[in-house]
N, C-alpha and C positions, 0 to 999 in steps of 0.2 A: 851704224854709221850714219852721221848727219851730213847732209849735203845742202847746198844753197843755190838758188837762182833768183834773178831779178827779172821780172817779166811784166809786160803790159797787163793792166788789170783784167782785160777780157780773156787773157790766156793764162792767168796766174796759176791756177791749179790744174791745168790741162796736162796730163801725163801721157798723151797719145804720141808725142813726137811729130805732130803734123807739120809744124813750121820747118823742121829739118827735112822732113819728107818732101816738102814742096821746094825748098830753096837750097838744101844741102848745107854743109858747114866745112870747116877745115878738115875734119876727120871723116865726114860722111858725104857721099854724093847725093844729089836729089834722087828721090824715089825710095829712100830708106829712112824710116822714122828713127829718131834718136832724141834723147833728152840731154842737153848739155848742162852740167852743173859744176860747182866749185866747192872746195873744202871749207871756204870761209866767206861770209857775206861781203867783205871788202874786195876779195878777188872777183866775186860775181859782179860787183859794181864796175870794176875796171874792165872786165871782159865785155860787159854790156856797153859801156861808154866807147870803148875802142871800136867794137864791131858795128854798132848801130848809130853812134853819135846821139847827142841830146841837144834839143833846142829848148830854150826857156819856156815857151808856151806849153810844152807837154811834160817837162821834167817834174814840176812840183807834185802832182797828185796822180799821175797815170801809171806809175811803176809800183810794183808790190814786191816785198821780200818774201820768198817762199822757202821753207825748210822742208826737205825731204828726209824721211827716216827709212833707211834700208835695214831690215832685220839682220842680225849677226849671221845667221845661217845663209842668207841670200848674199851678203856682202863678201863671202868667201869666193864667190864666182866672179873673179875679176882678171882681165888681161892687163898685164903691166907693160907699158911701152916706156922703157927707161930713158930714151932720148928722142929728140925730134928727127924723124926720118926725112929723107929727101922728098917723099911723096906721102904725106899723112893720109890723104884721102884713100889711097890704095890699101893702107894698113887697116883703116876703118872698114873699108869694103870687104876685105878678107875676113875680118872679125864677124861682120854681119852676115856674110854669105856662108862661111864655113864653120864658125864656132858659136853662132848666135844661140843655139839651144843649150850649150853648156856654160857659157860665160855671160852673165847678166850685164856686166859693166866692163868698161875699158878705162884704165887710168893712163892719161896721156899728158905729156908736158904742155904747159901753156906757152903760146907764142908771145903773149902780152907780158907775162912775168915768168921767164924761163926756169926759175928755180922752184916753181910751184906746179900744181897739177889741175887738169880738168878731169872730171869723172863723167864719162858719157854712158848713159843708160840705154839699153835696148828694151823698148817698151813691149816688144813682141816675145820676150823671154818668158818662160812659164812662171818664174817667180816675180815678175814685174808687178803683179797684182798685190804683192805684199808690201809694196812701197806706199807710204802715206805722205800726204802733202799738207802742210799747215801754212796758211796765209797769215803772216805776221803784220800785215797792214802796209800802209804807204811807205815807200822807200823814197826819201827826198835827197836828191843830189844837191850838194852845197852849191849855191849860186856863185861862189867865188871861183869855182873851177872853170877854166876857159871854155870847155866844151859845152857848158850850159848856156852860154850866151847865144842870142839869136843870130844864126848864121846867114840870114837873108839880106842883111844890110851890107 
């Protein structure tokens, strides 16, 4: 299974889930490490732009495209969430607290593009060490996109 994320250069190949542990996310509360990924680089770009915003001074060179490869045997351990629940964070919390040792990943609907999926990885799962990350280099957001303009003016 190939998954993608776009991250700031200094966190590009970090698979600890530390950012999510510190700040939480739609599917995970603070205090729980998780790695948010997408099935395609384009969706990873949209998720990044919507959740973090981009300003022209940082967009050109500070973002990296990362491909994660999950071995077939490890990718079978996945919790499928078929539709957006009323409280996504409670679903993620239940997964991490009660099923984290048997389910490496959770497939959850994207709020940004509802007909597609986020794949969230539990970096504390015993098989998480089998995941490899490859940095494909700078990911440049097209300057014609409205969210790449300097928001400070």
